[in-house]
C-alpha positions in Angstrom: 29.0 -129.2 -118.7 28.7 -125.5 -119.3 26.6 -124.5 -122.3 27.5 -121.2 -124.1 25.2 -120.2 -127.0 26.0 -117.5 -129.4 22.7 -116.1 -130.7 21.8 -113.7 -133.5 18.7 -111.5 -133.8 17.8 -109.7 -137.0 14.0 -110.0 -137.2 13.4 -106.3 -137.8 15.7 -103.3 -137.5 18.1 -104.2 -134.7 21.2 -106.2 -135.4 22.2 -108.1 -132.3 24.5 -110.9 -131.1 24.9 -112.3 -127.7 26.6 -115.0 -125.7 24.6 -116.6 -122.9 25.7 -119.3 -120.5 23.4 -122.0 -119.4 20.4 -120.1 -120.7 20.5 -117.6 -117.8 23.9 -115.7 -117.5 24.5 -113.0 -120.1 28.1 -112.8 -121.1 27.5 -110.3 -123.8 24.5 -108.7 -125.5 25.5 -106.3 -128.3 22.7 -104.4 -130.1 23.1 -102.1 -133.1 20.0 -100.0 -133.7 18.9 -98.6 -137.0 16.5 -96.1 -135.5 18.2 -93.0 -136.8 18.2 -94.5 -140.3 14.5 -95.3 -140.4 13.4 -92.2 -138.4 13.3 -90.0 -141.5 10.9 -92.5 -143.2 8.5 -92.6 -140.2 8.8 -96.4 -139.9 11.0 -99.4 -140.8 11.8 -99.8 -144.5 12.3 -103.5 -145.0 14.8 -103.3 -147.8 16.9 -100.7 -146.0 16.8 -102.8 -142.8 18.1 -105.9 -144.5 21.0 -104.0 -146.1 22.0 -102.5 -142.8 22.0 -106.0 -141.3 24.4 -107.2 -144.0 26.7 -104.2 -143.3 26.9 -104.8 -139.5 26.3 -108.5 -138.7 30.0 -109.6 -138.9 31.2 -106.7 -136.8 28.4 -107.3 -134.2 29.2 -111.0 -133.9 32.9 -110.2 -133.3 32.1 -107.6 -130.7 29.8 -110.0 -128.9 32.6 -112.7 -128.7 35.1 -110.1 -127.5 32.8 -108.7 -124.9 32.0 -112.2 -123.6 35.7 -113.0 -123.4 35.2 -116.3 -125.3 36.5 -117.8 -128.5 34.6 -119.8 -131.1 36.0 -123.0 -129.7 34.3 -122.2 -126.4 30.8 -122.2 -127.9 28.3 -125.0 -127.5 25.9 -124.0 -130.2 24.8 -121.2 -132.6 21.2 -119.9 -132.4 19.2 -117.4 -134.6 15.8 -116.0 -134.9 14.0 -118.1 -137.5 10.8 -116.0 -137.5 8.4 -114.3 -137.4 9.7 -111.0 -138.7 10.7 -109.3 -142.0 11.9 -112.0 -144.3 14.8 -110.0 -145.7 16.1 -109.2 -142.3 15.6 -112.7 -141.0 17.6 -114.1 -143.9 20.7 -112.1 -143.0 20.8 -113.6 -139.5 19.9 -117.1 -140.7 22.6 -117.2 -143.3 25.3 -115.8 -141.0 24.4 -118.3 -138.2 24.3 -121.2 -140.6 27.7 -120.3 -142.0 29.2 -120.1 -138.5 27.6 -123.3 -137.3 28.7 -125.2 -140.4 32.3 -123.9 -140.5 32.9 -124.7 -136.9 30.9 -127.9 -136.5 28.5 -126.5 -134.0 24.8 -127.4 -133.4 22.4 -125.0 -135.0 19.2 -123.8 -133.3 16.4 -121.8 -134.9 14.3 -119.8 -132.4 10.8 -118.3 -132.5 11.0 -114.6 -131.9 8.1 -114.5 -129.4 9.6 -117.4 -127.4 12.7 -115.2 -127.1 10.7 -112.3 -125.7 9.0 -114.6 -123.2 12.2 -116.2 -122.1 13.9 -112.8 -121.6 12.2 -113.0 -118.2 14.4 -116.0 -117.3 17.5 -113.8 -117.8 16.4 -111.7 -114.8 14.4 -114.1 -112.6 12.5 -117.3 -112.3 9.6 -118.6 -114.4 6.8 -120.3 -112.4 4.6 -122.6 -114.3 1.8 -122.7 -115.3 2.0 -119.1 -116.3 0.3 -116.5 -118.6 2.5 -114.5 -121.0 1.2 -111.1 -122.2 3.1 -110.4 -125.4 3.0 -106.7 -126.4 5.1 -105.4 -129.2 5.1 -103.6 -132.5 4.0 -106.7 -134.4 2.3 -108.8 -131.8 -0.3 -108.6 -129.1 -1.1 -112.0 -127.6 -2.0 -113.8 -124.4 -0.2 -117.2 -124.2 -0.8 -119.9 -121.7 2.3 -122.0 -120.7 1.5 -125.1 -118.7 5.2 -126.1 -118.6 8.6 -125.2 -119.9 8.4 -124.9 -123.7 4.7 -125.4 -123.9 2.7 -122.6 -125.6 -1.0 -122.2 -126.2 -2.3 -119.0 -127.6 -5.5 -117.9 -125.8 -6.0 -114.5 -127.6 -4.4 -112.2 -130.2 -5.1 -108.9 -131.8 -7.7 -108.9 -134.6 -6.2 -105.9 -136.3 -3.4 -103.5 -135.2 -0.7 -104.7 -132.7 -0.5 -102.5 -129.7 2.9 -101.1 -130.6 1.7 -100.4 -134.2 -1.3 -98.5 -132.7 1.1 -96.4 -130.6 3.2 -95.5 -133.6 0.1 -94.5 -135.7 -1.3 -92.3 -132.9 2.1 -90.7 -132.4 2.2 -89.9 -136.1 -1.2 -88.3 -135.8 0.1 -86.2 -132.9 3.2 -85.2 -135.0 5.5 -87.0 -132.5 8.9 -88.5 -133.6 9.4 -92.1 -134.6 9.4 -94.5 -132.8 6.2 -93.0 -131.2 5.6 -95.3 -128.3 8.0 -93.8 -125.8 6.8 -90.2 -126.7 3.1 -91.1 -126.2 4.0 -92.8 -122.9 5.9 -89.7 -121.7 3.1 -87.3 -122.7 0.5 -89.5 -121.0 2.3 -89.6 -117.7 2.9 -85.8 -117.8 -0.8 -84.9 -118.7 -2.9 -83.0 -116.3 -6.1 -84.2 -118.0 -7.4 -86.6 -120.6 -9.8 -86.9 -123.5 -11.7 -90.1 -122.8 -11.4 -92.9 -125.4 -13.4 -96.1 -126.0 -12.4 -99.5 -124.8 -12.7 -102.5 -127.2 -13.6 -105.4 -124.9 -15.1 -107.6 -127.7 -17.1 -110.7 -126.6 -17.4 -111.2 -122.8 -15.3 -114.4 -122.8 -12.7 -113.3 -125.5 -9.0 -112.8 -124.9 -8.6 -111.2 -128.3 -7.7 -107.5 -128.7 -8.7 -104.8 -131.2 -7.0 -101.4 -131.4 -8.1 -100.2 -134.8 -11.3 -98.6 -133.5 -9.3 -96.8 -130.7 -6.9 -95.5 -133.3 -9.8 -94.3 -135.4 -11.3 -92.6 -132.3 -8.1 -90.6 -131.8 -8.0 -89.5 -135.4 -11.7 -88.6 -135.3 -11.2 -86.5 -132.2 -8.3 -84.6 -133.8 -10.2 -84.1 -137.1 -13.3 -82.8 -135.3 -11.2 -80.4 -133.3 -9.5 -79.2 -136.5 -12.9 -78.6 -138.2 -13.9 -76.4 -135.2 -10.7 -74.5 -135.5 -9.7 -75.9 -132.0 -6.4 -77.5 -130.9 -6.4 -80.4 -128.6 -3.7 -80.8 -126.0 -1.5 -83.7 -127.3 -0.9 -84.8 -123.8 -4.6 -85.1 -123.1 -5.0 -87.2 -126.3 -2.1 -89.4 -125.4 -3.4 -90.0 -121.9 -6.9 -91.0 -123.1 -5.4 -93.3 -125.7 -2.9 -94.9 -123.3 -5.4 -95.4 -120.5 -7.7 -97.2 -122.9 -4.9 -99.5 -124.0 -3.6 -100.2 -120.5 -7.1 -100.9 -119.1 -7.8 -103.6 -121.7 -4.4 -105.2 -121.5 -4.4 -105.3 -117.7 -8.0 -106.6 -117.3 -7.7 -109.4 -119.9 -4.2 -110.5 -118.7 -5.4 -110.8 -115.1 -8.6 -112.6 -116.1 -6.5 -115.1 -118.0 -4.3 -115.7 -114.9 -7.4 -116.3 -112.7 -9.3 -118.4 -115.2 -6.4 -120.7 -116.0 -5.1 -120.9 -112.4 -1.7 -119.7 -113.5 1.1 -119.1 -111.0 2.6 -116.1 -112.6 2.0 -113.3 -115.2 5.0 -112.5 -117.4 5.2 -109.6 -119.8 7.1 -109.7 -123.0 7.9 -107.5 -126.0 9.0 -103.9 -126.6 5.8 -102.4 -125.2 6.7 -104.0 -121.9 9.0 -101.0 -121.5 6.0 -98.7 -121.4 6.0 -97.1 -117.9 2.2 -96.7 -117.8 1.6 -100.3 -118.5 4.3 -101.5 -116.1 2.8 -99.4 -113.3 -0.8 -100.6 -114.0 0.3 -104.3 -114.0 2.4 -103.9 -110.9 -0.5 -102.3 -109.0 -3.1 -104.8 -110.2 -0.9 -107.9 -109.5 0.0 -106.6 -106.1 -3.7 -106.0 -105.3 -4.7 -109.5 -106.5 -1.7 -111.3 -105.0 -0.4 -112.4 -108.5 3.3 -113.0 -109.2 4.5 -110.6 -111.9 7.7 -110.7 -114.1 8.7 -107.9 -116.4 12.2 -107.9 -118.0 14.6 -105.0 -117.4 14.2 -102.3 -120.1 17.3 -103.4 -122.0 15.7 -106.9 -122.5 12.2 -105.7 -123.5 13.2 -104.6 -127.0 14.7 -107.0 -129.6 18.0 -108.4 -128.5 20.0 -111.6 -129.1 20.3 -112.6 -125.4 16.6 -113.5 -125.3 17.1 -115.7 -128.4 19.9 -117.5 -126.6 17.7 -118.0 -123.6 14.9 -119.6 -125.6 17.5 -121.7 -127.6 18.6 -123.3 -124.4 15.2 -125.1 -124.3 16.2 -126.9 -127.5 19.8 -127.4 -126.3 18.6 -129.2 -123.2 16.5 -131.6 -125.3 19.2 -131.9 -128.0 16.5 -130.8 -130.5 18.7 -129.1 -133.0 17.7 -127.5 -136.3 18.7 -128.9 -139.7 20.9 -126.6 -141.8 18.3 -126.5 -144.6 16.0 -124.5 -142.3 14.4 -121.5 -144.0 13.6 -118.2 -142.5 9.9 -118.1 -141.8 8.2 -114.7 -141.5 4.9 -116.4 -140.4 6.4 -119.1 -138.1 3.9 -120.5 -135.6 4.9 -120.6 -132.0 3.2 -123.9 -131.3 4.8 -125.5 -134.4 8.2 -124.3 -133.4 7.8 -125.7 -129.9 6.9 -129.1 -131.2 9.7 -129.3 -133.8 
C-alpha cells in the first residue's frame, strides 16, 4: 500500500509543506522563505517569524497538494516538526497539522527536526548502517551515531556556538549581508591568502566542538588591525575562519567513523550546503575509502520533505502521535526516537 505523507516544517523562518511517497519520492516540496523580512534585522526575529508562518501556512499547504497532484483523501498521514526550534514558529505548524489530521481522520506524526535533516539523505540515496551523522546548522553542531534505522546516540555537540551561528557572527563582523554563511564561504573560496586562526580540538578523545574562541579570535584580529589603522582583507579573514571550522569538523567526523566502525558518513543541516566543507569531506572520505552522503543543496536547508522522510519511520511502525502533543523547543532526539 502506497504511503503519502503531507508534512509541515515551521521550526524557524521557513514555511514549508511537502508530500512524500513511501518516505523516498518527493511529490512536492514548497518552501516560503522569510529571508528578506529578517535581513534588515540582521537575524531571525521570533515574533515576526511566527506571524509570517500564520500568514502563509494555509497557502503553502494548498500549493503543496496542488504541485503533488493529490487530494486530501489520497493522504496516509500528516506530519509536522515537533521540535526543536522557535516555540512560536513551531506552534503554527503543529496547530495547522493537528487541525488537518483531526478534520480528515488522518494519523498524526510529530517529528524531530534533526531526524528530518539526517533523513533528507534518504530522499537522494541510500543510508548504510551503522553510520555517523555530522549535523551542522545554525542551531546545532552534533555528531550522532546510528547503529540502525531510527536509532540515535549523540557522541558530541557544541559547547557554545553552533557552527552556523558562528558563521553569521563572523559575517556580521566583516559587514557581510545576512545570512552570512554563504558570503563567508564565497569569500573564503575566492581568497588568495589567509589569516591563520586557532583550532579548538578540546580533549584528545572528545567529539565536542567549540567555536566561541574562534569567533573571538576573528574579532580580536579585526580590532587589533583597526587600532593599528590597518585594514584586513575580508577574504583572508574568511578563509582563515572557514579553514579552522572545516578542519575540526572533518577530522572529528572521520575519527568518529573509524572508531565506531561505521559504514557511512552522512552530513545534515544548512551548513552542509557550504562548498568548502563539502569539498573537504569529499576529498577526505575518498582518501580514506569512506562512504559519504550529502543531500542536494535544496534539501540541506529547512524543508518539509525531510520531515516527511523522517515521519515514514514512525509510519512503518504505526507509532503515531497523540493529538495533545505540544510543540517542544528543547525536544531530545533520543526521547523522540523511543516514543
